[in-house]
DSSP file (Angstrom, degrees, kcal/mol; ACC not computed):
  #  RESIDUE AA STRUCTURE BP1 BP2  ACC     N-H-->O    O-->H-N    N-H-->O    O-->H-N    TCO  KAPPA ALPHA  PHI   PSI    X-CA   Y-CA   Z-CA
    1    1 A X              0   0    0      0, 0.0     2,-0.2     0, 0.0     0, 0.0   0.000 360.0 360.0 360.0 133.8    4.6   49.2   22.6
    2    2 A X    >>  -     0   0    0      1,-0.1     4,-1.0     0, 0.0     3,-0.6  -0.585 360.0-104.3-108.2 171.5    0.9   48.5   22.5
    3    3 A X  H 3> S+     0   0    0      1,-0.2     4,-1.0    -2,-0.2     3,-0.3   0.855 120.7  58.1 -63.1 -34.6   -1.2   45.7   24.0
    4    4 A X  H 34 S+     0   0    0      1,-0.2    -1,-0.2     2,-0.2     3,-0.0   0.762  97.0  60.6 -73.9 -21.3   -1.6   44.2   20.5
    5    5 A X  H <4 S+     0   0    0     -3,-0.6    -1,-0.2     1,-0.2    -2,-0.2   0.879 107.0  47.6 -70.1 -35.4    2.3   43.9   20.2
    6    6 A X  H  < S+     0   0    0     -4,-1.0    -2,-0.2    -3,-0.3    -1,-0.2   0.710  90.6 100.1 -77.4 -21.1    2.3   41.5   23.2
    7    7 A X  S  < S-     0   0    0     -4,-1.0     3,-0.1     1,-0.1    -3,-0.0  -0.328  87.4 -99.2 -66.4 146.1   -0.6   39.4   21.9
    8    8 A X        -     0   0    0      1,-0.1    -1,-0.1    -2,-0.0     2,-0.1  -0.381  51.1 -92.9 -64.5 149.6    0.4   36.0   20.3
    9    9 A X        -     0   0    0     -3,-0.1     2,-0.1     1,-0.1    -1,-0.1  -0.352  38.3-139.8 -60.9 136.4    0.4   36.2   16.5
   10   10 A X    >>  -     0   0    0     -3,-0.1     4,-1.8    -2,-0.1     3,-1.4  -0.470  32.2 -97.1 -92.1 170.2   -2.8   35.3   14.7
   11   11 A X  T 34 S+     0   0    0      1,-0.3    -1,-0.1     2,-0.2    -2,-0.1   0.796 124.1  54.3 -61.0 -24.2   -2.8   33.4   11.6
   12   12 A X  T 34 S+     0   0    0      1,-0.2    -1,-0.3     3,-0.0    -3,-0.0   0.725 111.9  45.1 -79.2 -19.5   -3.1   36.6    9.4
   13   13 A X  T <4 S+     0   0    0     -3,-1.4    -2,-0.2     2,-0.1     2,-0.2   0.691  93.6  95.0 -95.0 -21.7    0.1   38.1   11.1
   14   14 A X     <  -     0   0    0     -4,-1.8     2,-0.2     1,-0.1    -4,-0.0  -0.458  67.5-142.0 -74.9 139.7    2.2   34.9   10.9
   15   15 A X     >  -     0   0    0     -2,-0.2     4,-1.7     1,-0.1     5,-0.2  -0.510  24.1-109.8 -93.9 170.6    4.4   34.6    8.0
   16   16 A X  H  > S+     0   0    0      1,-0.2     4,-2.3     2,-0.2     5,-0.1   0.840 118.5  55.8 -63.7 -35.2    5.3   31.6    6.1
   17   17 A X  H  > S+     0   0    0      1,-0.2     4,-2.4     2,-0.2     5,-0.2   0.955 106.4  50.4 -67.9 -47.8    8.9   31.6    7.5
   18   18 A X  H  > S+     0   0    0      1,-0.2     4,-2.4     2,-0.2    -1,-0.2   0.880 110.5  50.1 -57.4 -40.5    7.6   31.6   11.1
   19   19 A X  H  X S+     0   0    0     -4,-1.7     4,-2.1     2,-0.2    -1,-0.2   0.891 111.5  49.4 -68.4 -38.2    5.3   28.5   10.2
   20   20 A X  H  X S+     0   0    0     -4,-2.3     4,-2.5     2,-0.2    -2,-0.2   0.914 111.4  46.7 -63.1 -41.2    8.2   26.8    8.8
   21   21 A X  H  X S+     0   0    0     -4,-2.4     4,-2.3     1,-0.2    -2,-0.2   0.898 112.8  51.0 -72.3 -36.1   10.4   27.4   11.7
   22   22 A X  H  X S+     0   0    0     -4,-2.4     4,-2.0    -5,-0.2    -1,-0.2   0.863 110.4  48.7 -68.0 -37.6    7.5   26.3   14.0
   23   23 A X  H  X S+     0   0    0     -4,-2.1     4,-2.3     2,-0.2    -2,-0.2   0.901 112.8  46.9 -66.8 -45.6    7.0   23.0   12.1
   24   24 A X  H  X S+     0   0    0     -4,-2.5     4,-2.8     1,-0.2     5,-0.2   0.911 111.6  51.7 -70.8 -36.7   10.6   22.1   12.1
   25   25 A X  H  X S+     0   0    0     -4,-2.3     4,-2.3     1,-0.2    -2,-0.2   0.918 110.2  49.7 -64.5 -38.7   10.9   22.9   15.8
   26   26 A X  H  X S+     0   0    0     -4,-2.0     4,-2.2     1,-0.2    -1,-0.2   0.917 111.5  47.8 -58.2 -48.7    7.9   20.7   16.5
   27   27 A X  H  X S+     0   0    0     -4,-2.3     4,-2.3     2,-0.2    -2,-0.2   0.868 111.0  50.9 -62.3 -39.1    9.4   17.9   14.5
   28   28 A X  H  X S+     0   0    0     -4,-2.8     4,-2.3     2,-0.2    -1,-0.2   0.942 112.5  46.3 -57.7 -51.6   12.8   18.2   16.2
   29   29 A X  H  X S+     0   0    0     -4,-2.3     4,-2.1     1,-0.2    -2,-0.2   0.831 110.1  53.6 -67.2 -32.9   11.1   18.1   19.7
   30   30 A X  H  X S+     0   0    0     -4,-2.2     4,-2.3     2,-0.2    -1,-0.2   0.920 109.5  47.7 -65.2 -45.3    9.0   15.2   18.7
   31   31 A X  H  X S+     0   0    0     -4,-2.3     4,-2.3     1,-0.2    -2,-0.2   0.896 111.4  53.1 -65.6 -33.5   12.1   13.1   17.6
   32   32 A X  H  X S+     0   0    0     -4,-2.3     4,-1.9     2,-0.2    -1,-0.2   0.927 109.5  45.6 -63.5 -44.8   13.9   14.1   20.8
   33   33 A X  H  X S+     0   0    0     -4,-2.1     4,-2.3     1,-0.2    -1,-0.2   0.886 112.1  52.5 -68.9 -35.7   11.1   12.9   23.0
   34   34 A X  H  X S+     0   0    0     -4,-2.3     4,-1.6     1,-0.2    -1,-0.2   0.931 108.6  50.1 -58.1 -44.6   10.8    9.7   21.0
   35   35 A X  H  X S+     0   0    0     -4,-2.3     4,-1.2     1,-0.2    -1,-0.2   0.882 110.0  51.3 -65.3 -39.4   14.5    9.0   21.4
   36   36 A X  H  < S+     0   0    0     -4,-1.9    -1,-0.2     1,-0.2     3,-0.2   0.901 111.2  47.4 -67.4 -37.9   14.3    9.6   25.3
   37   37 A X  H  < S+     0   0    0     -4,-2.3    -1,-0.2     1,-0.2    -2,-0.2   0.768 109.9  52.7 -73.4 -22.6   11.4    7.2   25.6
   38   38 A X  H  < S+     0   0    0     -4,-1.6    -1,-0.2    -5,-0.2    -2,-0.2   0.704  89.8  97.8 -80.6 -26.1   13.1    4.6   23.6
   39   39 A X  S  < S-     0   0    0     -4,-1.2     2,-0.3    -3,-0.2    -3,-0.0  -0.410  72.6-127.9 -75.1 142.8   16.3    4.7   25.7
   40   40 A X        -     0   0    0     -2,-0.1     2,-0.1     1,-0.1    -1,-0.1  -0.659  21.9-126.8 -88.1 145.7   16.8    2.1   28.4
   41   41 A X     >  -     0   0    0     -2,-0.3     4,-2.0     1,-0.1     5,-0.2  -0.405  21.5-112.0 -82.4 165.4   17.7    3.3   31.8
   42   42 A X  H  > S+     0   0    0      1,-0.2     4,-1.6     2,-0.2    -1,-0.1   0.754 119.5  56.5 -69.7 -22.6   20.7    2.1   33.8
   43   43 A X  H  > S+     0   0    0      2,-0.2     4,-2.0     1,-0.2    -1,-0.2   0.912 106.5  50.3 -71.8 -41.7   18.3    0.4   36.2
   44   44 A X  H  > S+     0   0    0      1,-0.2     4,-1.0     2,-0.2    -2,-0.2   0.931 110.9  47.9 -61.5 -41.7   16.7   -1.5   33.3
   45   45 A X  H  < S+     0   0    0     -4,-2.0    43,-0.3     1,-0.2    -1,-0.2   0.838 108.2  55.2 -68.6 -34.4   20.0   -2.7   32.1
   46   46 A X  H  < S+     0   0    0     -4,-1.6    42,-0.4     1,-0.2    43,-0.3   0.862 111.5  43.5 -61.9 -37.7   21.1   -3.8   35.5
   47   47 A X  H  < S+     0   0    0     -4,-2.0    -1,-0.2    40,-0.1    -2,-0.2   0.642  95.4 102.0 -83.2 -12.7   18.1   -6.0   36.0
   48   48 A X     <  -     0   0    0     -4,-1.0     2,-0.5    -5,-0.2    40,-0.4  -0.442  61.0-148.7 -78.0 144.1   18.3   -7.5   32.4
   49   49 A X        -     0   0    0     -2,-0.1     2,-0.3    38,-0.1    38,-0.2  -0.931  15.2-146.3-112.8 139.9   19.8  -10.9   31.8
   50   50 A X  E     -A   86   0A   0     36,-2.7    36,-2.4    -2,-0.5     2,-0.1  -0.784  11.0-125.1-102.4 139.1   21.6  -11.3   28.4
   51   51 A X  E  >  -A   85   0A   0     -2,-0.3     4,-3.0    34,-0.2     5,-0.3  -0.423  38.0-101.7 -75.8 160.6   21.7  -14.5   26.3
   52   52 A X  H  > S+     0   0    0     32,-0.5     4,-2.9     1,-0.2     5,-0.2   0.925 125.0  53.2 -50.1 -41.9   25.2  -15.8   25.4
   53   53 A X  H  > S+     0   0    0      1,-0.2     4,-1.6     2,-0.2    -1,-0.2   0.935 110.9  45.1 -60.8 -42.7   24.7  -14.3   21.9
   54   54 A X  H  > S+     0   0    0      1,-0.2     4,-2.1     2,-0.2     3,-0.2   0.949 114.5  48.6 -63.7 -47.3   23.8  -10.8   23.3
   55   55 A X  H  X S+     0   0    0     -4,-3.0     4,-2.5     1,-0.3    -2,-0.2   0.863 108.0  55.3 -66.3 -34.1   26.7  -11.0   25.8
   56   56 A X  H  X>S+     0   0    0     -4,-2.9     5,-1.8    -5,-0.3     4,-1.2   0.890 106.7  50.4 -63.4 -38.9   29.1  -12.0   23.0
   57   57 A X  H  <5S+     0   0    0     -4,-1.6    -2,-0.2    -3,-0.2     3,-0.2   0.921 112.5  46.6 -65.0 -43.1   28.1   -8.9   21.0
   58   58 A X  H  <5S+     0   0    0     -4,-2.1    -2,-0.2     1,-0.2    -1,-0.2   0.864 117.6  43.3 -69.3 -36.8   28.7   -6.7   24.2
   59   59 A X  H  <5S-     0   0    0     -4,-2.5    -1,-0.2    -5,-0.2    -2,-0.2   0.607 108.3-121.2 -85.2 -10.1   32.2   -8.4   24.9
   60   60 A X  T  <5S+     0   0    0     -4,-1.2     2,-0.2     1,-0.3    -3,-0.2   0.786  75.4 111.9  76.0  21.4   33.3   -8.4   21.4
   61   61 A X  S   <S-     0   0    0     -5,-1.8    -1,-0.3    -6,-0.2     2,-0.1  -0.659  71.2 -88.5-119.6 176.1   33.7  -12.2   21.3
   62   62 A X     >  -     0   0    0     -2,-0.2     4,-1.6     1,-0.1     5,-0.1  -0.468  30.6-117.7 -86.8 162.5   31.8  -15.0   19.5
   63   63 A X  H  > S+     0   0    0      1,-0.2     4,-2.8     2,-0.2     5,-0.2   0.871 116.0  58.3 -63.7 -34.6   28.9  -16.7   20.8
   64   64 A X  H  > S+     0   0    0      1,-0.2     4,-2.9     2,-0.2    -1,-0.2   0.911 102.6  53.0 -65.9 -40.5   30.8  -19.9   20.8
   65   65 A X  H  > S+     0   0    0      2,-0.2     4,-2.0     1,-0.2    -1,-0.2   0.915 111.4  46.0 -50.4 -49.5   33.5  -18.4   23.2
   66   66 A X  H  X S+     0   0    0     -4,-1.6     4,-2.4     2,-0.2     5,-0.2   0.930 114.4  47.6 -59.4 -50.6   30.8  -17.4   25.6
   67   67 A X  H  X S+     0   0    0     -4,-2.8     4,-2.2     1,-0.2    -2,-0.2   0.906 111.8  48.9 -65.1 -42.2   29.1  -20.7   25.5
   68   68 A X  H  X S+     0   0    0     -4,-2.9     4,-1.9    -5,-0.2    -1,-0.2   0.911 112.2  49.3 -67.2 -36.8   32.2  -22.8   25.9
   69   69 A X  H  X>S+     0   0    0     -4,-2.0     5,-1.5     1,-0.2     4,-0.8   0.842 109.9  51.3 -74.0 -29.1   33.4  -20.7   28.9
   70   70 A X  H  <5S+     0   0    0     -4,-2.4    -1,-0.2     3,-0.2    -2,-0.2   0.900 111.4  46.9 -68.4 -37.9   30.0  -21.0   30.5
   71   71 A X  H  <5S+     0   0    0     -4,-2.2    -2,-0.2     1,-0.2    -1,-0.2   0.784 113.8  48.8 -74.1 -25.3   30.2  -24.9   30.0
   72   72 A X  H  <5S-     0   0    0     -4,-1.9    -1,-0.2    -5,-0.2    -2,-0.2   0.622 109.6-127.2 -87.1  -9.7   33.7  -24.9   31.4
   73   73 A X  T  <5S+     0   0    0     -4,-0.8    -3,-0.2    -5,-0.2    -4,-0.1   0.711  72.2 125.1  79.3  16.9   32.6  -22.7   34.4
   74   74 A X      < +     0   0    0     -5,-1.5     2,-0.3    -6,-0.2    -4,-0.2   0.441  67.3  45.5 -90.1  -0.1   35.3  -20.1   33.8
   75   75 A X  S    S-     0   0    0     -6,-0.8     2,-0.1    -9,-0.1    -2,-0.1  -0.975  92.5-103.7-136.0 151.4   33.0  -17.2   33.6
   76   76 A X        +     0   0    0     -2,-0.3     2,-0.3    14,-0.2    18,-0.1  -0.398  48.2 153.4 -74.6 150.9   30.1  -16.3   35.9
   77   77 A X        -     0   0    0      9,-0.1     2,-0.3    -2,-0.1     9,-0.2  -0.969  30.8-138.3-165.3 166.3   26.5  -16.9   34.8
   78   78 A X  E     -B   85   0A   0      7,-2.9     7,-4.0    -2,-0.3     2,-0.6  -0.935  20.8-124.7-133.0 157.7   23.1  -17.5   36.2
   79   79 A X  E     -B   84   0A   0     -2,-0.3     2,-0.7     5,-0.2     5,-0.2  -0.907  12.5-165.6-108.4 128.8   20.5  -19.9   34.9
   80   80 A X  E >  S-B   83   0A   0      3,-2.8     3,-1.4    -2,-0.6     2,-0.7  -0.895  78.3 -46.2-104.5  97.1   17.0  -18.8   34.1
   81   81 A X  T 3  S-     0   0    0     -2,-0.7    -2,-0.1     1,-0.2     0, 0.0  -0.750 122.8 -28.5  71.5-116.8   15.2  -22.1   33.9
   82   82 A X  T 3  S+     0   0    0     -2,-0.7     2,-0.3     2,-0.1    -1,-0.2   0.550 120.0  97.1 -96.7 -20.2   17.6  -24.3   31.9
   83   83 A X  E <  S- B   0  80A   0     -3,-1.4    -3,-2.8     1,-0.1     2,-0.3  -0.543  72.6-129.1 -83.5 133.9   19.0  -21.3   29.9
   84   84 A X  E     - B   0  79A   0     -2,-0.3   -32,-0.5    -5,-0.2     2,-0.3  -0.617  32.4-179.3 -76.2 136.1   22.4  -19.7   30.9
   85   85 A X  E     -AB  51  78A   0     -7,-4.0    -7,-2.9    -2,-0.3     2,-0.4  -0.972  18.3-143.3-131.4 149.4   22.1  -16.0   31.2
   86   86 A X  E     -A   50   0A   0    -36,-2.4   -36,-2.7    -2,-0.3    -9,-0.1  -0.955  11.8-151.4-116.5 138.8   24.6  -13.2   32.0
   87   87 A X     >  -     0   0    0     -2,-0.4     4,-2.1   -38,-0.2     5,-0.2  -0.362  35.2-100.3 -90.2 173.8   23.8  -10.1   34.0
   88   88 A X  H  > S+     0   0    0    -40,-0.4     4,-2.1   -42,-0.4     5,-0.1   0.821 124.1  55.2 -64.9 -27.7   25.5   -6.9   33.7
   89   89 A X  H  > S+     0   0    0    -43,-0.3     4,-2.0     2,-0.2    -1,-0.2   0.879 107.0  51.6 -68.5 -36.4   27.6   -7.5   36.7
   90   90 A X  H  > S+     0   0    0      2,-0.2     4,-2.3     1,-0.2   -14,-0.2   0.947 110.7  47.5 -61.1 -44.8   28.8  -10.8   35.1
   91   91 A X  H  X S+     0   0    0     -4,-2.1     4,-2.1     1,-0.2     5,-0.2   0.918 111.4  50.8 -64.3 -42.5   29.8   -9.0   31.9
   92   92 A X  H  X S+     0   0    0     -4,-2.1     4,-2.6     1,-0.2    -1,-0.2   0.893 109.4  51.3 -54.2 -41.0   31.6   -6.3   34.0
   93   93 A X  H  X S+     0   0    0     -4,-2.0     4,-1.9     2,-0.2    -2,-0.2   0.910 109.7  50.6 -71.4 -40.9   33.5   -9.1   36.0
   94   94 A X  H  X S+     0   0    0     -4,-2.3     4,-0.9     2,-0.2    -1,-0.2   0.880 110.9  48.4 -60.8 -40.1   34.6  -10.7   32.6
   95   95 A X  H >< S+     0   0    0     -4,-2.1     3,-0.6     1,-0.2     4,-0.4   0.920 111.3  49.1 -70.8 -45.2   35.9   -7.4   31.4
   96   96 A X  H >< S+     0   0    0     -4,-2.6     3,-1.1     1,-0.2    -2,-0.2   0.831 103.2  60.5 -66.1 -29.7   37.8   -6.7   34.6
   97   97 A X  H 3< S+     0   0    0     -4,-1.9    -1,-0.2     1,-0.2    -2,-0.2   0.832 104.7  50.8 -68.7 -29.8   39.5  -10.2   34.6
   98   98 A X  T << S+     0   0    0     -4,-0.9    -1,-0.2    -3,-0.6     2,-0.2   0.502  84.8 119.4 -82.0  -6.0   41.1   -9.3   31.2
   99   99 A X    <   -     0   0    0     -3,-1.1     2,-0.4    -4,-0.4    -3,-0.0  -0.431  45.6-165.6 -67.6 126.9   42.4   -5.9   32.5
  100  100 A X        -     0   0    0     -2,-0.2     2,-0.3     0, 0.0    -2,-0.1  -0.970   5.8-152.8-117.0 129.1   46.2   -5.6   32.3
  101  101 A X        -     0   0    0     -2,-0.4     3,-0.1     1,-0.1     2,-0.1  -0.670  29.3-103.3 -97.3 146.8   47.9   -2.7   34.3
  102  102 A X        -     0   0    0     -2,-0.3    -1,-0.1     1,-0.1     2,-0.1  -0.396  40.8 -96.5 -68.7 156.5   51.2   -1.4   33.0
  103  103 A X    >   -     0   0    0      1,-0.1     3,-2.1    -2,-0.1    -1,-0.1  -0.373  31.3-120.5 -62.4 139.9   54.5   -2.4   34.7
  104  104 A X  T 3  S+     0   0    0      1,-0.3    -1,-0.1    -3,-0.1    -2,-0.1   0.716 114.1  49.5 -63.3 -16.0   55.6    0.1   37.3
  105  105 A X  T 3  S+     0   0    0      2,-0.1    -1,-0.3     3,-0.0     3,-0.1   0.336  84.4 124.1-100.9  11.7   58.8    0.6   35.4
  106  106 A X  S <  S-     0   0    0     -3,-2.1     2,-0.2     1,-0.1     3,-0.0  -0.231  73.7 -96.0 -60.0 151.1   57.1    1.1   32.1
  107  107 A X        -     0   0    0      1,-0.1    -1,-0.1     3,-0.0     3,-0.1  -0.553  41.6-115.5 -71.9 136.7   57.9    4.3   30.2
  108  108 A X        -     0   0    0     -2,-0.2     2,-0.3     1,-0.1    -1,-0.1  -0.348  36.4 -98.9 -71.4 158.9   55.3    7.0   30.8
  109  109 A X        -     0   0    0      1,-0.1     2,-0.4    -3,-0.0    -1,-0.1  -0.567  37.2-128.0 -75.4 132.3   53.3    8.0   27.7
  110  110 A X              0   0    0     -2,-0.3    -1,-0.1     1,-0.1    -3,-0.0  -0.669 360.0 360.0 -83.5 133.2   54.7   11.3   26.2
  111  111 A X              0   0    0     -2,-0.4    -1,-0.1     0, 0.0    -2,-0.0   0.463 360.0 360.0 -83.4 360.0   52.1   13.9   25.6
């Protein structure tokens, strides 16, 4: 092994295949970095307030259901100005209220 073998390849020694691999690797890395920067962190979601329409999508309900329950006072919400908003904690509370645990005498699930 010589000193020239350890040197980075120059344009004259690179093959077209190496150049293609390098370009696809760069594109994949660029896409991965863009996806990471676009993702919201858990802290961002905790601080965010959702409109009734956005909360309805998360809960799998209609906007009308969320609005009616806000007006009836049966689900928690907060007001930002005059507009009702739901936080992540409110949405978790709504989901937990609908949880049904199996009866203690229920048959166990067979594997």
